[in-house]
C-alpha positions in Angstrom: -89.2 127.6 159.1 -91.6 124.7 158.5 -89.6 121.9 156.7 -92.6 121.6 154.3 -91.8 124.9 152.8 -88.2 123.9 151.8 -87.6 123.3 148.1 -85.2 120.5 147.1 -83.3 120.6 143.8 -85.0 117.4 142.6 -88.3 119.3 142.7 -87.3 122.1 140.3 -88.5 121.6 136.7 -88.3 123.6 133.5 -91.1 123.6 130.9 -91.1 125.1 127.4 -94.5 126.1 126.0 -95.4 125.0 122.5 -98.8 126.4 121.3 -99.8 126.9 125.0 -98.9 123.4 126.0 -96.0 122.8 128.5 -93.3 120.3 127.7 -90.6 119.5 130.2 -86.9 119.8 129.3 -85.8 116.2 130.2 -83.1 114.9 132.4 -82.2 118.3 134.0 -79.7 118.0 136.8 -79.0 121.6 137.7 -80.7 125.0 137.1 -79.2 128.4 137.8 -81.1 131.6 137.5 -79.5 135.0 138.1 -81.6 138.1 138.5 -79.6 141.3 137.7 -80.4 144.9 138.4 -78.5 147.8 136.9 -77.5 150.4 139.4 -76.7 154.0 138.3 -75.5 157.0 140.2 -78.0 159.2 141.9 -75.7 161.5 143.8 -77.0 165.1 144.3 -75.6 168.2 146.0 -77.4 167.0 149.1 -75.6 163.6 149.2 -72.6 165.0 151.0 -69.6 162.6 151.0 -71.7 159.4 150.3 -72.4 157.8 147.0 -76.1 157.2 146.2 -77.5 154.7 143.8 -80.8 154.0 142.1 -82.1 151.0 140.1 -82.6 151.1 136.4 -82.9 148.2 134.0 -83.3 144.5 135.0 -82.2 141.3 133.4 -82.5 137.6 134.0 -80.0 135.0 132.8 -79.9 131.3 133.4 -78.2 127.9 132.7 -80.1 124.6 132.4 -77.8 121.6 132.8 -78.6 117.9 132.3 -78.0 114.5 130.7 -78.1 114.3 127.0 -81.0 112.3 125.5 -81.5 111.4 121.8 -85.3 111.9 121.2 -88.3 113.7 122.3 -90.6 111.2 124.2 -93.4 113.5 125.3 -90.8 115.8 126.7 -88.0 117.8 125.0 -84.6 116.4 124.3 -81.6 118.8 124.1 -81.5 118.1 120.4 -84.9 119.9 120.0 -83.1 123.1 120.7 -80.4 122.5 118.1 -82.9 122.6 115.3 -82.0 125.6 113.1 -85.4 127.3 113.5 -85.8 126.5 117.2 -82.3 127.7 118.2 -82.9 131.2 116.8 -86.5 131.7 118.1 -87.7 133.1 121.5 -88.2 130.3 124.0 -91.3 130.6 126.3 -90.0 129.0 129.5 -91.3 128.4 133.0 -89.3 127.3 136.0 -91.4 125.6 138.6 -90.2 125.2 142.2 -92.1 122.8 144.3 -91.7 122.6 148.1 -92.0 119.5 150.3 -95.7 120.3 150.8 -96.4 120.3 147.1 -96.9 124.0 146.8 -95.4 125.7 143.8 -93.6 128.9 142.9 -92.9 129.7 139.3 -90.9 132.1 137.1 -91.9 132.5 133.5 -90.6 134.6 130.6 -89.3 134.7 127.1 -85.6 133.7 126.7 -83.1 133.6 123.9 -80.5 130.9 123.7 -77.0 132.2 123.9 -75.0 129.0 123.7 -75.4 125.2 124.1 -72.2 123.2 124.9 -72.7 119.4 124.8 -70.0 117.2 126.3 -69.2 113.5 125.6 -66.3 112.4 127.8 -65.3 108.7 127.4 -66.5 106.6 130.3 -69.2 109.1 131.5 -72.7 110.2 130.4 -73.0 112.9 127.9 -74.2 116.2 129.4 -75.4 119.6 128.1 -75.9 123.2 129.2 -78.4 125.6 127.8 -77.3 129.2 128.5 -80.2 131.6 128.1 -80.9 135.3 128.5 -84.3 136.8 129.0 -85.8 139.3 126.5 -88.4 141.6 127.9 -90.0 141.1 131.3 -90.8 138.0 133.3 -93.4 137.0 135.8 -93.1 135.5 139.2 -96.0 133.7 140.9 -97.7 135.9 143.5 -96.6 135.5 147.1 -98.9 136.6 149.9 -97.3 139.0 152.3 -97.2 137.7 156.0 -99.6 139.5 158.3 -98.0 140.7 161.6 -99.8 139.4 164.6 -101.8 136.8 162.8 -104.6 137.6 160.4 -106.0 134.9 158.2 -105.3 131.3 159.1 -103.6 129.3 156.3 -104.2 125.6 155.8 -102.9 123.0 153.3 -103.5 119.3 152.6 -103.1 116.6 150.0 -106.0 114.8 148.3 -106.7 112.0 145.8 -109.1 112.6 142.9 -112.2 110.4 143.1 -115.1 110.8 140.7 -113.3 113.7 139.1 -113.3 115.8 142.3 -111.6 116.4 145.6 -113.6 117.3 148.7 -113.0 118.7 152.2 -115.8 119.7 154.7 -113.5 122.5 155.8 -114.1 124.2 152.5 -117.8 124.4 152.9 -118.9 128.1 153.2 -115.6 129.5 151.9 -115.4 131.8 148.8 -113.2 131.5 145.7 -110.7 134.0 147.2 -110.1 131.6 150.1 -108.7 129.0 147.7 -105.1 130.2 147.3 -103.6 127.4 145.2 -104.6 124.1 143.7 -101.7 121.9 142.5 -101.7 118.5 140.7 -98.6 116.4 141.2 -96.3 119.4 141.6 -98.0 121.5 139.0 -99.9 124.7 140.0 -103.1 124.6 137.9 -103.7 128.2 136.9 -100.1 128.9 136.0 -100.2 126.0 133.6 -103.4 127.1 132.0 -105.4 124.3 133.7 -108.7 125.7 135.3 -110.6 124.3 138.2 -114.0 125.1 139.7 -114.9 125.5 143.4 -118.3 124.7 144.9 -118.6 126.4 148.3 -121.9 124.6 149.1 -120.3 121.1 149.0 -116.7 122.0 149.7 -115.7 120.5 146.4 -113.0 121.4 143.9 -113.3 120.0 140.3 -109.9 120.1 138.5 -109.8 120.5 134.7 -111.6 117.3 133.6 -109.8 117.1 130.3 -106.4 116.5 132.0 -107.4 114.9 135.3 -107.9 111.2 136.1 -109.1 109.5 139.3 -106.2 108.5 141.5 -104.1 111.6 140.8 -102.8 113.5 143.8 -103.8 117.1 144.4 -102.5 119.7 146.9 -104.6 122.6 148.1 -103.7 125.8 150.1 -106.7 127.7 151.5 -107.4 130.4 154.1 -110.2 131.0 156.6 
């Protein structure tokens, strides 16, 4: 496996959406997600002496752990979630996993807070846990199945925004479907509601101009 595809714990982040805008839950140190699938009996007279099972309902639970901070500073302090109205509401959360190449995979869904313990041991930093359970379904970013014996060639590279765009001559002549993913500083654009445009004639990608500045780093995956 290419080391660039490995995901390190420091490159996993959690965002809560407020009015379609993502805000990171700050100072996270550990994230655990558990995907559960209920199995029920499916034994029939033709099963013989062997038990058979079939899947039924699914559930997703998780724990977000981190260091306690006092205020929101563009991101979300743990105390945001202790507000009486917030604690009881459904949380729109996205978990973003970024590999060493800068490519992202994300899991997003609605969650309800089950419990929030906050510790404050003398001589050490205060920490918190947010225990959550999903309500309803969840989405996982699309993963392209491998093609036996080859198929499309997949390429990736990093770029610096200049004049509001990034450019690669290798993109000239491609179509929109060839551009698999466009990420900015570890954030996959479309999953975060940030559009971009692709000009096949010039091999140019223009990220969302309202949230992009020259000098920012972009990562692109494409096929030929």
